[in-house]
C-alpha positions, 0 to 999 in steps of 0.5 A: 629198258624193259627193267625200268618200265616195271621198276616204274610200272611199281611205283606206280602200283605202290602209289596208288596202293597208298592213295587207296589206304589214304582214302579208306582209312579217312574213310573211315575217320569220317563215318567214325565221326558222323556215328558218333555225332549221331549217338551210335557207331562202332564203338557205342556202347549206349546212349549218353544222357544227351544223345537220345534228345530228338531236339536241341530246342523243346516247346513248352505249352504256353510255345516257348521254344526252351533249349535242351541243356544241362541244367544244374539247378531246378527248381518246381512251383507246380506238385505234377512237377515235383514227383516228376523230377523225384523220378527223374533227376538227378537229385542233386540238380533240384532246388526246389519243390513247392511247400505243397508237395510236404503235404500232399500224397506221400510227402514224406518222399519231399521231406529232405528238399528245400522248398518255395512257398509258391509263386508268390514267393519269388525273393526265396526262389530266386535267391536258390539261383535256379537257372531252369524253373518248372511252371504250369498253367496257374503260375502267376502273371507276375511270378513268370515275369519276374524270373524272366527278368532275373535271366531265369530260363521257365517251363510251363508244363500247361494243365492235367487234362487226364492222361495225355496231358501226363503223358506228354509232360511226363516225356517234357519233364525227361528230356528237359533233364537229359533223360528223354528216354527214360521219360518216353519209357516211365510215361510207356510204364504208366500207360501199361499199369494204369490199362492192366487195371481193367483187366483183372476183372474176370470175363463177363462181369458186368461194368458199373456206372461211376462219378466222381463227386466233392462237396465242398462248403455246400457246394457239389463238384464234379469231375469227368472227362477232360480230368483226371477223376475221368480218367480215375474211373475208366482204369479201374473199370468204371463206365464214366457216368456222366461222361456223356453228357458233361465235361471238366469240375462241373458243378453239381445239383441233385437232380443232375445226380439223379438224372445220371443215376450212378451206380458208385459214386467216387469221393474223399474221405469223410464225404460219402454219407454227407452225401446221402443225407443231402435232400434228393440222394435218398433215391439214387443208385450208389446211397440205395441198397446195393450202391457204394459210394467209395472214398479215398484220401483228399491227398490222392484223389486231388494230385492228377499227378502218378497217384492216379495209378494208385487210386484206380487200382483202390477203385477197383479194389472196393469195388470189384474185390468183393465179387471176385472173392464171392465168385472163388468160394 
C-alpha cells in the first residue's frame, strides 16, 4: 500500500514539475516575443531602421498625420530637404532633388541626381512616380492638390525660422526615412558644432555688435530674430544689434541702420562697397575706420539649412581671427 502511495506521489510530483516546466518555457517565449516587438531583448543585436521610431505617424507642419513606412521613391521640392535627404537617406531611395540644388552652395554634390524644375513642373515629377514628396511653406496649393489627386504622400516641413525649425526638420526627415535615431544624433551634433564656434573666443574678448544687410534692386533688407541670418551672427560670437527691435526680414533705411549703428555688417559678396557708398552710411560705425564689413557668398548665406554652420565659422574667422593673431604675437 505504501508503495502505491509513493508511486502516486511521484507521478504527481512529475506532473507538477512538467507543468512548471511548460509554464517557464511559455513565459520565456512570451518575453522574447514582447522584447522583439519593443525593439530590444535578450537576442537584440542593435536597433533596426524602424525600431527607433517612437510613433507610427508623424505630424507635419500643416497638421497632417503622415504614416511612417519604408518609402522607396522620395522626392524633394525644397533645398533644405534636399540637403537633409542627402545626409540621411540611402541614395537609391531618392528620385529627385530640386533643380536649384545644382546651383546652390556645394551644388556639385547633387549633380548625379535627377532634378525636377520646381513647384510648377508637376507633370515631370508625377512621371517619376514618387511615393513621398517633401514640400515646404512655399509650395503652391495647386502643386499640393495635384499630388493629393495622384495619391502621392506629402510631408510639409514648413518654413525655416532659425535653429529650432531646422532641428525639427532634421529629426523629421530622419524619422521619415526610417533613421530616427540618426536624425536626432545629427541634429544634436549640428547644434554642438554651432555652439562650439563662439567658445573659441579668448577670455575677455569683447563681443562685437553686428547686423545682416542685403541690397537687392536698390532695396535694403535685413535679417534678424527668427531667421537664419540671426543664427549665423550669434553663433559666430556676435551680438545681433537689430534683435532688440526687429525680427524676420525687415526693409531697412539708412536712418534705421544708423540708429542701430553696428560695428560689423554681414552682407553678400560684392555688396559691401555699394552699401557704404549709399547716402547716410558714411556715419555708420561699420563703414568707418575700426568698423568692418564681411562679405560671404550669396549661395552660402541664403540657404537657411545646414550651410549656416559654415557661414558662422567663416564669419567668426573674419571678425575675430585677426584679433587672435594679434594676441598671439
